[in-house]
N, C-alpha and C positions, 0 to 999 in steps of 0.2 A: 743365699745372699752372702756377699763378702763382708766379714766383720770389720768394724771401724776401729782403727788403732786407738789406744788410749791417748787422751790429750785433754787439755783444759776445755770444758764444755763450751765456754764462750768463744773458743777459737775454731771449733769444728765447722766445716763448710758442708752444705748439702751435696749429695752425689747424684748425677744423672742416672736414673734407674736403667737406662738403655745402654749407656756407654761405660758407666762406672767412673767417669771423669768428675773430679771435684769441681764444683761451680763456685763462682764468686757470689757474695751475698746478694747482689742485685741482678744476677743472671739466671733466667728461668731454665728449667730442664727442657730437653728437646720436645717432649710431648706437650708440656705446658705452653711452650712457645708456639707450637703448631696450632694448638687449640685457640690461643689468643689471636694468631694471624687469621685463621679461618673465620672466627667470630667477627672480627673487625672488618674483614673483607665482605662478609655477608651483610653487615650493617651498611657499608658503603653501597653495595650492590642494590640493596632494598631501596635506599633513598633515591638513587639515580634511576632505577628501573621504573619507579612510579612516575617520573617526569615523562618519559617517552611512551609508556603504556597509556597514560591518561590522554596524551596528545593523539595517539592512534585511535582511541575510542571516541574522539570528539564527534565525528560524523554520526556514529550510531546513537550517541547521546542526543544530538540535535534532532535526529529523525524521531526518536521516541518521545522526547520531552518538549519538542518544538521550541528549542532555545534560539533566541535572536543571535545574529552574528556578534553583537557586542557582548551579550551574556556568555557566549561560547568562549570568548577570550578570558573571562574570569576563571574558568575551570582550571586550566593549568597555572594561571597567574596566582591564584589563591594559595597554592602550595608553596611556590617559591617566594611569595611575599612574606610568609611567616618565617621561612628559613632565613631569608636575607635579614629580617628585622631582629631575629633572636640569636643568631649563631654565635655572636661574640659573648653575650651574657651566658649562653649555655656552657661555654668553656669555663667561665668563672664558677658556675654552679658545680661543675664537675670537680674543680679544684677544691671547693669548700666542702662538698658533701659526698665526694667519692665519684671517680670517673666511671667505674663499672656500674655503680648504682644508677647514675644519671643515664648511662648508655642503655641499661635495661628498661628504665622508665620510658626513655625515648622509643624503644621498640614496642613497648606496651601501648604507648599513645598512638603510634602508627597503626597498630592493630585496630584500636578503637576508631581511628579516623577512616581506615579502609572499610571497616564494617559499617560505618555510618553511610559512606557512599554506596556500599552494596545494598543497603536497605532503603536508599533514597528513591523517592518517586517524584521529585521536583528539582528544578535547577538550584533553588536555595539549599536543599538538602545535600546536593552534590558539592556545592561550594563550601558549605559548613564542614563537611567531612574532609575536604581538601585542606581547609584551614587547620583542622585538628592534626591531620597528617603532617602538615608543615611544622607544627610545634614538635612533633616527634622527630622529624628529620633534623631540625635544628639541634636537638639534644644529642642525636647520634653522631653527626659529622665531626664536630671538633673533639669530642671525647674519644671517638675511635682512634683518631690520630694521636691524641695525647696518651692513650693506653699503649699504643705501639711504641711511642717514644720512651715510655717508662719501662716497657718489657724488653726493649732491645737497646741498651745503652751504648753498645759499640757503634760508632758513626757509620762504618761501612755496612754493617748488617742492617742498621736502621734505614739507610738509603735503599737497600734492597727491599725491605718490607714495605716502605712507603711507596715504592714503585709498584709493588704487588697490589697495594691498597688502591692506587690510582688506576691500575689495570682492571681491578674488580669493579670500580666505578664505571669505567668504559664498557665493560661486559654488561653491566646492568642497563646502560643506555642502549647497547646493541640488541640485547635480548627483549627489551620492553615491547617494541613493535611486533616481534615475532610471536611472543607469548600472547599479546593482545589480539593479534590477527588470528591465531589458532583458536583462541577462546571465542572470539566473535563469530567465527565460522560455524560454531556448534551451539553456543549458548547466548544468553542475554548479555548486554554490555556490562551489567553489574558484576559479572564474574571476573572481569579484568581486575577489579579492585580487590576481589577476594583472593586473587593470586598473590598480591603484595602482602595481604594479611598472613597468608600461609608462610611466605618467606620470612616475615618478621617473627613468626612463632619459632621457626628454625633458628633464626638469629638469637632470640632469647635463650633457647635451649643450649646453644653453644656458649653464649655469653655468661651463663651462670658459673661456668668453670674457669672464668678468667680471674686473675688476681686483682684485688682492689688496689687503687693508687690514688693519691691526692697531690695537688700542687701546693707550693708554698705561697702563703700570703693571699692577697686578693680580697676584694669586697665588691658586692653587687652594686652597680651604679644605677639605682632605681630611677632617678630623674632623667639621666641620659638615656636609659632604655625606653622610658615612656615617650620621650621626644623623638627617638629614633623610629619607633613603631608608628607614631603619628605622622612623622614626616614622610617616611617611605610609603605608608598606606595612602596618604593624600596624593603623593606623586603618582602612584600607580592608578589611583582612581581618576585623576585628571587625564592621564595618558589614555586610559581605556574609554571612559565616558566622553572625553573630548573628541574622539574619533566619530562619535555619533552626534553629539550636540554642537560641536564646533569648539575649538580650543580657545576662542575668545568670547564664548557665551558668558553671560553673567554668572551662572552657577559654577562653571568651570574656572572662571577667573577667581572666584572666592576660594575654590579648592587650591588653586595655584598659590594664592596668598597664604593659606594655612600651611601648605607644604614648605614654602620658603621660610615662614616664621618659625615652624617647628625645627627645621634643619639648622637655621641660624641659632636658635636657642640651644640646640644640641652642641654646636661648636662652642658657644659661650660657656655652657655647663662643663664640657670636657676640659676647657682651658683653665677653669677655676677650680676644678675638683682635685682632691688629693689622690684619689684612686680612680682615675678616669677609665672608662671602657675603651676609649681610643685616645691615646696621647697625641694632641694636635701638633706637638713639636716634631713628630716624625715627618710631617709634611714639609719641613724645612729642607729635607733632602729631595732635590728634583728627581733623582733616580727612583726613590721610593714612591713619589707621587705618580710618576710615569708608569711604574710597575702596576700600581693599583688601577690606573686607567686601562692598561693593557689587559689585566685580569678581567675587568668588567666587560671590555669589548669582546674578549674571546668567547665568553658565554652569552653575551648579547647576540652575537652572530650565530653561535652554535644552536641556541634554543630557537631563535627566530627562523633560521633556515629550516630547521626540523618541522616547525609548525606550518610554515608556508608550503613546504613540500608535501606533507601529509594531506593538508587540505586541498592542494592542487590535484593530487592524484585521486583522492577520494571524491571530491566534489566536481572536478572538471572532467577527469578521464574515467570516473565512476569505477575505479578499481576496488577490490576488496581490501580490508585492512591487512590481511596476510600478504597479498601481492605487494602492497605498499611496503610492508616490513622487509620483504626480500629485496626490494629495490633499494631501500635505504641502508641495507647491510653494507653496501659499498662505501657509504658515508661513515657509519658507526664502526664498522669493522676496521677500516683503515685508520680511523681515529685511535683505536686501542693500540694498534701496532706502532703507529707513528709516535704516540705519547710515550710508550715504553722505550722505543729506540732513542728518542730524543733525550729522555731522562738519563740514559746511560752515556750519551755523547757530549752533554753540555760541559763536562770537565775539559774536553779538548776544544770545543768550538767557542766556549763562552756563551753569553746570553744574547748579545746583539744579533748575531747571525740567524739563529733559529727564530727569534721573535720577529725581526724585520722581514725575513724571507717568508715566514709563516703568514704574516698579515698581508704581504703583497700577493702571495699565491691565493689566499682566501679571497682577496678583493678581485683578482682575475676570475676566479671561479664564479663568484656571485654576479659579476658583470656578464659572464656567459649565460647565467640563468635568465637574464632579461630578454634573451632571444626566444624563450619558450612561447609556444602558442598552444591552444587547446588540443591540437592533434600531434604535437611533437612526440615521437616515439622515444622510449627509454634508451634505445640503442644509440641515440644521438647525444645523450647527455650523461650517461653513466660515468664517463671519465671526469665530468665536472664534480660529481659527488665524491669520486676518489680524490681529486685535488683538494676539495674543501675539507674532507675528512683528514687528509694529511696535514693541511694547513692548521686545522684546529688542534691536532695532536702535537704539532711542532711548538705551539705556544703554551701548552698546558704546564709542563714541568719547568721550563725556564722562568715563567712568570712567578711561580712560587719560590724557586731558588733565588731569583734576583731580588725578591722582596726581603728575604732573610739577610742577604749580604749588603743590602743598601742601608742598613741601620746597625747600631752597636749591638754586640752580642747579647747584652742583658735585656734588650728589647726585642729579641727574635721571636719570643712567644706572642707578644702583642702584634708584631708584624705578620705572623702566620695567621692569627685570627682576623686581622684586617683584610688580608688578601682573600681569605675564604668568604668574608662578608661581601667584599666588592664583587667577587665572582657571582654570588647569588643575586646581588643587586643588578648586575648585568643580565642575568638570566630572566629575572622578573620584568625588567624594563624591555628586554627583547621580546618576550611574549606579549607584553602589554602594548607597547608602541607599534610593533609590526602587525600584531593581530588587529589593533584598532585601525591602523592605516589600511589594511586589507578590507576590513568591514566598511569603512567610510568610502573607500574608492569603489567598492562593489556597488554600494547604494547610489553614489553620485554618477557613476558611469552607466548604470543600467538603462535609464531612459534613452540615452543616445544609442546604445547598442541594440535596444529593441527596435528603434527606428531604422537603424542600418540594416537589420535583418528583416525589415518589412513586416513586423508583427503589428496587427491592427491596433490602433490607439485604444480602442475600447477594452482591450485585454491587458493593457499596461498596468492598470491599478491592481488587478488580481495578481499579476506576476510580482510586482513590487511588494505587495502585502505578503505573499508567500515567502519571498526572500528575507524580508525584514523580520518576520515572525519565526523563521526557521522551520516552516512547514515543508513537507516533502512533496507537495503537489506538483512542483515544477519538474519532477522526475518523469512524470507521465505526460508532460507537455509536448506540443509539436516540436519538430526538429528546429524550427526557427527560434523558438523560445529557448530551448536548450543551448543553442549556439550563442544566443545573445547573452545569457547568463554566464556561459563559459568564457566569453570574451571579456565581460566586465570583471569576472573573478580573476582572470589571468592578468588584467591590467593592474589589479591590486597586488598581485604577486610581484609584478615588475617594480612597483613602487617600493615594496619592502626590500627586494634584492638591491635596488639602487641605494637605499639608505645604508644597508650593510656594507656595500662597496665603499661608500664615502667614509664611514666610520672606521673600517679596516685600514684605509689609506692613512687616516689621521693617526691610528695606533702604530702603523709602520714608521711614520715620521717621528713620533715620540720615542719609539724604541731605538731608532738609529741615533737620535741626537741626545737623549737624556739618560738612558739606562746604562749603568756601569757594566762593562763587558765581563769583568772578573770580580771576584770577591774584593770588596773595597773596605778597608779598615777605617771606619769613621765613626764619629758620634752621630746621634740623631739630629744634631743641630747644625751640621755642616753638610754641604753638598759633595 
């Protein structure tokens, strides 16, 4: 080893053991930086892999546990519900108690949640495990980004590692269906969730070697957090259960009222608090408000299209989970490539072009999906998945970057937390609303479809019961029954895709008219 020249001990700087180059006090060695990047990317991959892996396992879970269509929607929604509700407070916890410590606790909680689902033998057990995993995901996501920000202070290098982090998230989304499909082809559906526990263990093993860091200031906003959880949970409950009971039924109207009251209370508490979880004055910037809407819409469509597609291919065309995974690789794989490429190009293009064009292309793709029928071959629609994957990737990086430049520099951290929270809110409302619309449309259209396919009226009750309870009896049914169920299911897919098309067009309009195209030096109180 090269000896260090004599100097005042307080002025000596550490040396990179691989290059011998002196490092600045806040610059990690190459090896430490690589370990940090790998650990944080593994964390992101784990949290996003669970989303698509659990969606891919839905049909197998329904066949085994006889889950109703409405109950089935709760399985992916439970995970994203907790992430959406807690992600902003999780960042504050990391600032106060240590980001690495919070990250490791999050990985441990995800292991517990995944093992809970692995051991579950009821729908309630699966949903409970997903809720626990959601708590872990909320602890991981904001702190993994904060750790990377602290470990890579150079702005250009930080942009590179955040792009790698985002790419790892996309790889997790793409790998989820393939891993789930492979496991479902040989083992019970529970093993799908065991795979996420294994990946979380690897994440913890790498995370142990990451340097600890903390943020300055901050205080947990307990009243705001309670109201946020209550409001988002009530909203999701109303969206899911309203698809079955009716959105204007007495019970659902009460839940709507609870959601509105809780979210109104959240706004009032945040406006009055000295250390709010979300500073309401940020929304005085029309650009910032539009960016949050765009961020929510992007994952609303991404998650919704994924769920509708998986259920269509597994339930209508009766493909295996692995076959579905390979088909959706055109969607998820192109998303990863487009997100990475757009992240590197937005310096030249600005924000408006990729956001507006991305939402327009996504709307065109989902409009194309409304032409699906139960016998449509994949060869006719693969290019629509490529288009939608590219569209989703085009809006991922610009929405985050635009949020940060729409507010003053000192509020960039809160803006980053807000855009992550709104992404997850979009994800959970996408799975909740579109899944509920699919389930409701299936049940409402089934009698007419049974009549159209000349199924004897005496058999209708048995078919409707099998569909509403999630039993697999209809798989061995006569061709006329299978065709009727397929038509009703496809009708629900059309409704969901139409909703995504309309919401994407609204997001395109907001992006074109309201979002600043370039970094805009402003305070949070001006537009």
